[in-house]
C-alpha distance (Angstrom), angle and dihedral (degrees) to the residues before:
residue distance angle dihedral
M1 . . .
E2 3.79 . .
I3 3.78 119.5 .
E4 3.82 91.3 -116.0
N5 3.80 89.6 58.3
I6 3.80 92.1 47.7
H7 3.80 89.0 51.2
L8 3.81 92.2 49.5
V9 3.82 93.9 46.2
A10 3.81 90.2 49.3
L11 3.81 89.4 50.0
L12 3.80 93.0 48.5
L13 3.80 95.3 47.3
T14 3.80 93.0 44.1
A15 3.80 90.8 47.9
L16 3.80 90.5 53.4
V17 3.81 91.6 51.9
I18 3.80 90.8 46.5
L19 3.79 93.0 49.2
Y20 3.79 91.5 51.2
A21 3.82 92.7 44.7
D22 3.81 91.1 47.8
H23 3.79 90.1 48.3
Q24 3.81 90.0 54.3
G25 3.80 90.2 45.6
F26 3.80 90.8 50.9
R27 3.81 90.0 50.9
Y28 3.81 88.3 51.7
F29 3.81 90.4 48.4
R30 3.81 91.1 51.4
G31 3.81 92.6 47.8
E32 3.81 95.8 -113.6
V33 3.81 88.0 119.0
L34 3.80 114.5 39.4
R35 3.79 96.5 -163.8
M36 3.75 134.1 16.3
S37 3.79 119.1 -123.0
E38 3.80 110.8 -109.3
S39 3.81 92.4 -145.7
F40 3.82 90.6 51.1
L41 3.80 91.2 50.6
V42 3.80 93.0 48.0
W43 3.80 95.4 47.6
S44 3.80 96.8 41.2
H45 3.82 90.9 48.1
R46 3.81 90.8 49.4
L47 3.80 93.0 47.6
I48 3.79 91.2 49.6
W49 3.82 90.3 49.9
V50 3.81 90.3 50.0
G51 3.80 89.8 49.9
L52 3.78 93.1 46.7
I53 3.81 91.7 49.5
A54 3.83 91.0 47.0
L55 3.80 89.5 51.1
I56 3.79 92.7 48.5
L57 3.82 93.6 47.9
S58 3.80 94.7 45.0
G59 3.82 88.8 44.0
I60 3.81 90.0 55.7
F61 3.80 89.9 53.8
L62 3.81 89.9 48.2
V63 3.81 92.7 51.6
L64 3.82 100.2 41.2
P65 3.83 98.1 78.1
S66 3.83 90.6 54.2
W67 3.80 98.9 30.4
E68 3.83 95.7 139.5
Y69 3.79 92.0 51.0
Y70 3.81 93.4 51.4
M71 3.79 92.5 46.0
S72 3.81 88.4 57.7
E73 3.84 94.6 51.0
P74 3.84 116.8 89.3
I75 3.84 90.3 -160.5
F76 3.82 88.2 62.4
Y77 3.80 89.6 58.7
L78 3.80 89.7 50.0
K79 3.79 89.6 53.0
M80 3.81 90.7 49.2
G81 3.82 87.5 50.6
F82 3.80 89.0 56.0
V83 3.82 90.4 48.6
L84 3.80 91.3 49.4
T85 3.81 89.0 50.1
L86 3.81 89.4 53.6
I87 3.80 92.1 50.4
V88 3.81 94.7 48.5
N89 3.81 91.9 43.3
A90 3.82 91.5 50.6
V91 3.80 91.0 52.5
F92 3.79 93.5 50.0
I93 3.79 96.9 41.9
G94 3.79 89.7 49.6
K95 3.80 88.9 58.9
L96 3.82 93.0 49.6
T97 3.80 106.2 42.1
H98 3.81 93.0 85.7
F99 3.82 87.5 75.7
T100 3.81 89.1 66.3
T101 3.80 94.5 58.7
D102 3.80 97.2 66.2
R103 3.81 105.1 28.9
A104 3.76 138.1 47.7
F105 3.80 116.2 -115.5
S106 3.82 89.9 -111.1
E107 3.84 89.1 58.0
L108 3.80 95.1 54.1
P109 3.82 119.5 102.5
D110 3.80 112.9 -97.2
E111 3.81 92.2 -114.7
L112 3.80 91.1 55.8
K113 3.81 91.2 46.9
K114 3.82 89.3 53.9
T115 3.79 90.7 47.3
F116 3.81 91.6 54.0
L117 3.81 92.0 46.9
V118 3.82 92.5 48.4
S119 3.80 90.0 46.9
G120 3.80 90.5 52.2
A121 3.79 91.2 49.2
L122 3.81 92.1 48.2
S123 3.79 89.9 49.7
V124 3.80 92.9 52.7
I125 3.81 92.5 44.9
G126 3.81 92.0 47.1
W127 3.79 96.9 47.6
V128 3.80 96.6 40.8
G129 3.80 93.4 41.6
S130 3.79 95.1 50.3
A131 3.83 92.6 43.7
V132 3.81 93.7 48.8
I133 3.81 91.5 49.2
G134 3.80 90.9 46.8
F135 3.79 95.1 49.0
F136 3.80 100.4 39.1
F137 3.79 110.2 22.3
L138 3.80 110.3 29.6
């Protein structure tokens, strides 16, 4: 299998996990689910990390043959900024999800609610931004 195909499969599978996890998070936000399942949070977070690492590793192998070209493209740095945002966001959200297993969203402190909403927005921006750049600009 070519590295481009590995990268695309990793993106597709990770996107599916993210969409399902975000759907569950949105249900929690709306109050349809009062508490998040700890096992779901652990496994979805792990699968997303595996996907993110697979995308980073396969991305390195995609970039290496044309390293000088990519280093001269400002859009590449923007994409790497999106990827860095995803990494940092994943670390922080992983440390906060335990709050969702014992309290309803409406019971969370306002600051924590804002943190979860900002994290969700950063996730969407990071994934969509890096995918759009990858598909249409690089």
